[in-house]
C-alpha positions as CSV (number, residue, x, y, z in Angstrom):
1,M,-6.6,-25.7,-6.1
2,E,-9.3,-25.1,-8.6
3,L,-12.4,-23.1,-7.9
4,S,-14.7,-26.1,-7.3
5,G,-12.1,-27.6,-5.0
6,V,-11.8,-24.4,-2.9
7,I,-15.6,-24.1,-2.6
8,H,-15.9,-27.7,-1.4
9,Y,-13.0,-27.2,1.0
10,L,-14.7,-24.1,2.5
11,G,-18.0,-25.8,2.6
12,D,-16.5,-28.7,4.6
13,L,-15.0,-26.3,7.0
14,L,-18.3,-24.5,7.4
15,G,-20.0,-27.9,8.0
16,Q,-17.5,-28.7,10.8
17,V,-18.1,-25.3,12.4
18,I,-21.9,-25.8,12.3
19,E,-21.5,-29.2,13.9
20,Q,-19.2,-27.9,16.6
21,V,-21.0,-24.6,17.4
22,E,-24.6,-25.6,16.9
23,S,-25.2,-29.4,16.6
24,A,-24.9,-32.3,14.3
25,E,-28.7,-32.1,13.8
26,G,-28.4,-28.5,12.7
27,F,-25.8,-29.5,10.1
28,R,-27.9,-32.4,8.8
29,L,-30.9,-30.0,8.6
30,E,-28.9,-27.5,6.5
31,E,-27.7,-30.3,4.2
32,R,-31.2,-31.6,3.7
33,V,-32.4,-28.1,2.8
34,R,-29.5,-27.6,0.4
35,G,-30.1,-31.0,-1.2
36,L,-33.8,-30.2,-1.8
37,A,-33.0,-26.8,-3.2
38,K,-30.5,-28.3,-5.6
39,R,-33.1,-30.8,-6.8
40,R,-35.6,-28.1,-7.3
41,R,-33.2,-26.0,-9.3
42,A,-32.3,-29.0,-11.5
43,G,-36.0,-29.5,-12.3
44,E,-36.2,-32.8,-10.4
45,G,-39.0,-31.8,-8.2
46,S,-41.8,-29.3,-7.8
47,G,-40.3,-27.8,-4.7
48,S,-43.4,-28.6,-2.5
49,E,-41.3,-30.8,-0.2
50,L,-38.8,-27.9,0.3
51,S,-41.5,-25.4,1.0
52,A,-43.2,-27.7,3.5
53,M,-39.9,-28.3,5.3
54,I,-39.2,-24.6,5.5
55,N,-42.6,-23.9,6.8
56,E,-42.2,-26.4,9.6
57,L,-38.9,-25.0,10.9
58,D,-39.0,-23.4,14.4
59,A,-37.2,-20.1,15.1
60,N,-33.9,-21.6,16.1
61,A,-33.8,-24.1,13.2
62,A,-34.7,-21.3,10.7
63,R,-31.8,-19.2,12.2
64,V,-29.3,-22.0,11.7
65,V,-30.4,-22.6,8.1
66,A,-30.4,-18.9,7.2
67,A,-27.1,-18.3,8.8
68,A,-25.6,-21.4,7.1
69,F,-26.6,-20.2,3.7
70,A,-25.5,-16.6,4.4
71,V,-22.0,-17.6,5.5
72,Y,-21.8,-20.2,2.7
73,F,-22.5,-17.6,0.0
74,D,-20.0,-15.2,1.6
75,L,-17.4,-17.9,1.4
76,V,-18.3,-18.8,-2.2
77,N,-18.0,-15.1,-3.2
78,L,-14.5,-15.0,-1.6
79,A,-13.5,-18.1,-3.5
80,E,-14.7,-16.7,-6.8
81,D,-12.9,-13.4,-6.1
82,A,-9.7,-15.4,-5.4
83,N,-10.1,-17.4,-8.5
84,R,-10.7,-14.3,-10.6
85,V,-7.4,-12.8,-9.3
86,R,-5.6,-16.1,-10.0
87,V,-6.9,-16.2,-13.6
88,L,-5.8,-12.6,-14.2
89,R,-2.4,-13.2,-12.7
90,D,-1.9,-16.4,-14.9
91,R,-3.0,-14.4,-17.9
92,E,-0.5,-11.7,-17.3
93,R,2.2,-14.2,-16.5
94,L,1.6,-16.0,-19.9
95,A,1.6,-12.7,-21.7
96,G,5.1,-11.9,-20.6
97,A,6.1,-8.3,-21.5
98,E,2.9,-7.7,-23.5
99,P,0.0,-6.0,-21.8
100,I,-3.1,-8.0,-21.2
101,E,-6.4,-7.1,-22.7
102,G,-8.5,-4.8,-20.5
103,S,-5.5,-3.1,-18.9
104,I,-4.5,0.6,-19.2
105,A,-1.3,-0.4,-21.0
106,F,-3.3,-2.5,-23.5
107,A,-5.5,0.5,-24.3
108,L,-2.6,2.8,-24.9
109,K,-0.7,0.2,-27.0
110,S,-3.8,-0.3,-29.1
111,A,-4.0,3.4,-29.6
112,R,-0.4,3.7,-30.7
113,D,-0.6,0.7,-33.0
114,G,-3.8,2.2,-34.5
115,G,-2.1,5.4,-35.4
116,V,-3.6,7.6,-32.7
117,A,-1.4,10.8,-32.5
118,R,0.2,11.9,-29.3
119,S,-1.7,15.2,-29.4
120,A,-5.0,13.3,-29.4
121,V,-3.9,11.2,-26.4
122,E,-2.7,14.3,-24.6
123,S,-6.1,16.0,-25.2
124,V,-7.9,13.0,-23.7
125,L,-5.5,12.9,-20.7
126,A,-6.0,16.7,-20.1
127,S,-9.7,16.2,-19.8
128,L,-9.6,12.9,-17.9
129,R,-11.4,13.2,-14.6
130,I,-12.6,10.1,-12.7
131,E,-14.0,10.3,-9.2
132,V,-14.9,7.1,-7.3
133,V,-17.7,8.1,-4.8
134,L,-18.5,5.9,-1.8
135,T,-22.3,6.1,-1.1
136,S,-24.4,5.1,1.9
137,H,-26.4,2.5,0.0
138,P,-29.0,0.8,2.2
139,T,-28.2,-2.6,0.8
140,E,-24.7,-2.5,2.2
141,V,-25.5,-3.7,5.7
142,K,-22.3,-5.6,6.6
143,R,-20.7,-4.4,9.8
144,R,-17.0,-3.4,9.7
145,T,-16.3,-6.4,12.0
146,V,-17.8,-8.8,9.4
147,L,-15.9,-7.0,6.6
148,S,-12.6,-7.5,8.5
149,K,-13.3,-11.2,9.1
150,L,-14.0,-11.7,5.4
151,A,-10.8,-9.8,4.5
152,R,-8.8,-12.1,6.7
153,I,-10.4,-15.2,5.2
154,S,-9.6,-13.8,1.7
155,N,-5.9,-13.4,2.8
156,H,-5.8,-17.0,3.9
157,L,-7.3,-18.1,0.6
158,R,-4.5,-16.3,-1.3
159,M,-2.0,-18.1,0.8
160,L,-3.5,-21.4,-0.4
161,E,-2.5,-20.5,-3.9
162,R,1.2,-20.9,-3.1
163,D,2.8,-23.8,-5.0
164,D,5.5,-24.3,-2.3
165,L,3.0,-24.6,0.6
166,L,4.3,-27.1,3.2
167,P,1.9,-29.7,4.8
168,S,2.4,-28.0,8.2
169,E,1.5,-24.6,6.6
170,F,-1.6,-26.1,5.0
171,R,-2.7,-27.4,8.4
172,A,-2.1,-24.1,10.0
173,L,-4.0,-22.3,7.3
174,T,-6.9,-24.8,7.6
175,Q,-7.0,-24.1,11.4
176,A,-6.9,-20.4,10.8
177,L,-9.7,-20.5,8.3
178,Q,-11.8,-22.7,10.5
179,S,-11.3,-20.2,13.4
180,E,-12.3,-17.2,11.2
181,I,-15.4,-19.0,9.9
182,A,-16.4,-19.9,13.5
183,G,-15.9,-16.3,14.5
184,L,-18.0,-15.2,11.5
185,W,-20.7,-17.6,12.5
186,L,-20.9,-16.3,16.0
187,T,-20.8,-12.6,15.0
188,N,-24.0,-10.7,14.6
189,R,-24.2,-9.9,10.9
190,A,-26.4,-6.9,11.4
191,R,-26.3,-4.0,13.8
192,S,-28.6,-4.1,16.8
193,T,-29.4,-0.4,16.3
194,K,-30.0,1.6,13.1
195,P,-26.6,3.0,11.9
196,D,-26.2,6.8,12.1
197,V,-24.4,8.9,9.7
198,S,-21.1,8.6,11.6
199,D,-21.4,4.8,11.3
200,E,-21.9,5.1,7.6
201,A,-18.8,7.3,7.3
202,R,-16.7,4.9,9.3
203,T,-17.7,2.0,7.0
204,G,-16.6,4.1,4.0
205,L,-13.3,4.9,5.7
206,Y,-12.8,1.2,6.3
207,L,-12.9,0.7,2.5
208,V,-10.6,3.7,2.0
209,E,-8.0,2.4,4.5
210,N,-8.0,-1.2,3.4
211,I,-8.6,-0.9,-0.4
212,F,-8.6,2.5,-2.0
213,W,-5.6,4.0,-0.2
214,D,-3.3,1.6,-2.0
215,V,-5.2,0.8,-5.1
216,I,-5.7,4.4,-6.4
217,P,-2.0,5.2,-6.4
218,Q,-1.3,1.9,-8.2
219,V,-3.9,2.7,-10.9
220,S,-2.3,6.2,-11.3
221,A,1.1,4.6,-11.5
222,D,-0.1,2.2,-14.2
223,L,-1.3,5.1,-16.3
224,R,2.0,7.0,-16.0
225,A,4.0,3.9,-16.8
226,A,1.8,3.1,-19.8
227,V,2.0,6.7,-21.2
228,S,5.7,6.7,-20.7
229,E,6.0,3.4,-22.6
230,Y,3.8,4.2,-25.6
231,Y,3.6,8.0,-25.7
232,P,6.9,9.2,-24.2
233,G,6.8,12.8,-23.0
234,A,3.0,13.0,-22.9
235,F,1.8,14.9,-19.9
236,V,-0.3,13.0,-17.3
237,P,-2.3,15.1,-14.9
238,A,-1.6,14.5,-11.2
239,R,-5.2,14.2,-9.9
240,W,-7.2,12.6,-12.7
241,L,-8.4,9.8,-10.3
242,Q,-9.9,10.9,-7.0
243,L,-12.0,9.5,-4.3
244,G,-15.1,11.0,-2.8
245,A,-17.5,10.0,0.0
246,W,-21.2,10.7,0.3
247,A,-21.8,9.8,3.9
248,G,-21.7,12.8,6.2
249,G,-21.6,15.3,3.4
250,D,-25.0,14.8,1.7
251,R,-26.4,18.2,2.6
252,D,-29.5,17.7,0.4
253,G,-32.1,17.7,3.1
254,N,-31.1,14.6,5.1
255,P,-32.0,15.6,8.6
256,G,-29.3,13.4,10.1
257,V,-26.5,15.4,8.3
258,T,-26.0,18.5,10.4
259,T,-23.1,20.9,10.4
260,A,-21.6,19.1,13.4
261,V,-21.9,15.7,11.6
262,T,-20.1,17.1,8.5
263,V,-17.3,18.6,10.6
264,E,-16.9,15.2,12.5
265,T,-16.8,13.4,9.2
266,L,-14.1,15.7,7.9
267,R,-12.2,15.1,11.1
268,M,-12.4,11.3,10.6
269,H,-11.3,11.6,7.0
270,R,-8.4,13.8,7.9
271,G,-7.4,11.7,10.8
272,L,-7.2,8.6,8.7
273,A,-5.1,10.3,6.0
274,V,-2.7,11.8,8.6
275,E,-2.2,8.5,10.3
276,R,-1.5,6.7,7.1
277,H,0.9,9.4,6.0
278,R,2.7,9.1,9.3
279,A,3.0,5.4,8.9
280,G,4.3,6.0,5.4
281,L,6.9,8.5,6.6
282,L,8.1,6.0,9.2
283,D,8.6,3.4,6.6
284,L,10.4,5.9,4.4
285,A,12.6,7.0,7.3
286,R,13.7,3.3,7.7
287,R,14.5,3.1,4.0
288,L,16.5,6.3,3.8
289,S,19.5,5.0,5.9
290,V,22.1,6.9,3.9
291,S,25.3,7.2,6.0
292,G,26.9,10.6,6.3
293,R,30.3,8.9,6.0
294,A,29.4,7.5,2.6
295,I,27.8,10.7,1.3
296,P,28.5,14.0,3.0
297,M,25.5,15.8,4.4
298,P,24.7,19.1,2.6
299,E,24.8,22.2,4.7
300,R,21.5,23.4,3.4
301,L,19.8,20.2,4.6
302,R,21.4,20.6,8.0
303,A,20.2,24.2,8.1
304,W,16.7,23.1,7.2
305,L,16.6,20.7,10.2
306,S,18.3,23.3,12.5
307,A,15.7,25.9,11.7
308,R,13.1,23.6,13.3
309,Q,14.7,23.5,16.7
310,P,13.9,22.5,19.3
311,L,13.5,19.1,17.9
312,P,11.1,16.5,19.5
313,A,12.8,14.3,22.0
314,H,12.9,11.1,19.9
315,V,14.3,13.1,16.9
316,Q,17.0,14.6,19.2
317,F,17.9,11.0,20.2
318,L,18.3,10.1,16.5
319,E,20.2,13.2,15.8
320,G,22.7,12.6,18.6
321,G,22.9,8.9,18.6
322,M,23.5,8.7,14.8
323,R,25.7,11.7,14.7
324,M,23.5,13.1,11.9
325,S,24.5,10.2,9.7
326,H,20.8,9.5,9.1
327,I,19.8,13.1,8.5
328,A,17.0,12.1,6.1
329,C,15.6,9.9,8.9
330,C,15.6,12.8,11.3
331,C,13.8,15.0,8.8
332,L,11.1,12.4,8.2
333,C,10.7,11.8,11.9
334,W,10.2,15.6,12.4
335,L,7.6,15.5,9.7
336,R,5.8,12.6,11.5
337,T,5.8,14.7,14.7
338,W,4.4,17.7,12.8
339,L,1.6,15.5,11.4
340,K,0.9,14.2,14.9
341,R,0.4,17.8,16.1
342,R,-1.8,18.6,13.1
343,R,-3.8,15.5,13.9
344,R,-4.8,17.1,17.2
345,T,-5.5,20.5,15.7
346,S,-8.9,21.8,15.0
347,L,-10.0,22.2,11.4
348,G,-10.2,25.9,11.7
349,R,-6.6,26.3,12.9
350,L,-5.3,24.3,9.8
351,R,-6.7,27.0,7.5
352,H,-3.7,29.2,7.9
353,L,-1.7,26.9,5.5
354,T,-3.2,27.5,2.1
355,P,-2.9,24.8,-0.6
356,V,-0.3,26.9,-2.4
357,A,1.7,27.2,0.8
358,A,1.4,23.5,1.4
359,E,2.7,22.8,-2.1
360,L,5.6,25.2,-1.7
361,W,6.4,23.5,1.6
362,R,6.4,20.1,-0.1
363,A,8.7,21.4,-2.8
364,N,11.1,22.7,-0.2
365,I,11.3,19.3,1.5
366,L,11.9,17.6,-1.8
367,R,14.6,20.1,-2.6
368,C,16.3,19.4,0.7
369,L,16.2,15.7,0.0
370,T,17.6,16.3,-3.5
371,W,20.6,18.0,-2.0
372,W,21.5,14.6,-0.4
373,R,23.3,13.4,-3.5
374,L,23.2,9.7,-4.4
375,P,25.4,7.8,-6.9
376,S,24.1,7.0,-10.4
377,R,20.4,8.1,-10.1
378,R,19.7,11.0,-7.9
379,L,17.2,10.7,-5.1
380,C,14.7,13.0,-6.9
381,E,14.6,10.4,-9.7
382,S,14.2,7.4,-7.5
383,S,10.9,5.6,-6.7
384,T,11.3,6.5,-3.0
385,S,11.3,10.2,-3.8
386,R,8.4,9.9,-6.2
387,W,6.5,8.2,-3.5
388,F,7.4,10.9,-1.0
389,G,6.4,13.7,-3.3
390,R,3.1,12.0,-4.0
391,S,2.5,11.5,-0.3
392,L,3.0,15.2,0.4
393,R,0.8,16.2,-2.5
394,C,-1.9,14.0,-1.0
395,L,-1.3,15.5,2.4
396,A,-1.8,19.0,1.1
397,F,-5.1,17.9,-0.5
398,T,-6.0,16.1,2.7
399,L,-5.7,19.3,4.8
400,H,-7.3,21.6,2.3
401,G,-9.4,19.7,-0.3
């Protein structure tokens, strides 16, 4: 479905919602205002009729018109975002193996084709430092509830892009979109009270959890892959792309940012990171289902787990029920339990583990997993192990900055 078709489709759904939730008269009023505004923009009128009509609206009618345009432009923005993604995907699909213009790979390929030496690229990479900082901008007033509804609508729009969408699936998506638009219409767009610093920090964390947590590692992976393709052997720093947050840490005279607020903000940031790492470890434990019968378990890996006795109850169950055939799963479950305990620990008590110690601890875990030998490519060279190593490096940074 083309962009104009998607916009008309969403507009029709919004009109149905207005008729059902408000009234048919409210929908006709909004349509009349929209028609007059389009005429004025096209230069077909002076706008006096539109101004007179707006001035005559009572409070409830003005609310309906304002809400209709606010929701409509939210939907238009989502449709344009979805179309932009579709265009980029089509462009990359048509390019085949060649990188598309504007990508990291395109920049490095252009540098190589232009005769830029590897030493020059390594010099740039060595000094590369990018930090995306989330601010508490006063113009960003959307509540997290509204942001989550818009995100769900965006997901439904992506589903509409499928070429193999069945009629029943299209009807289900239409119903889901109409329900989300109705919920958006009935939700207060602004907070009833002025947001405090903790609210601002939580809004930033919403963006971290739902966007940056996955996107930043993808961008880093794109750079590593491009460097490996066009400048093999060139060193890529591990932390060239980082994420920062202003809310709760702007100790520049803001009276609302006290020591207690900053500590609470750090706790929320660490809590999010720990929970996401725990979820990642659970997913990894399910992937590492190597049987002890297929590949013998190394004694040093068994010793690593034995040194952490007594094991948590659910890990003991895995250990006994699987007869240690899923030793990697047991190790990762132990790590999840360790993280859960750290989640409840005060910031001060976590300081006993220095960044260097955390990195050594990570290396020890990776070494244990490497002992679990796999055919062809070893575990330490697999994408799973690279993900695991990156997660633990991030964890060390999460705990210590």
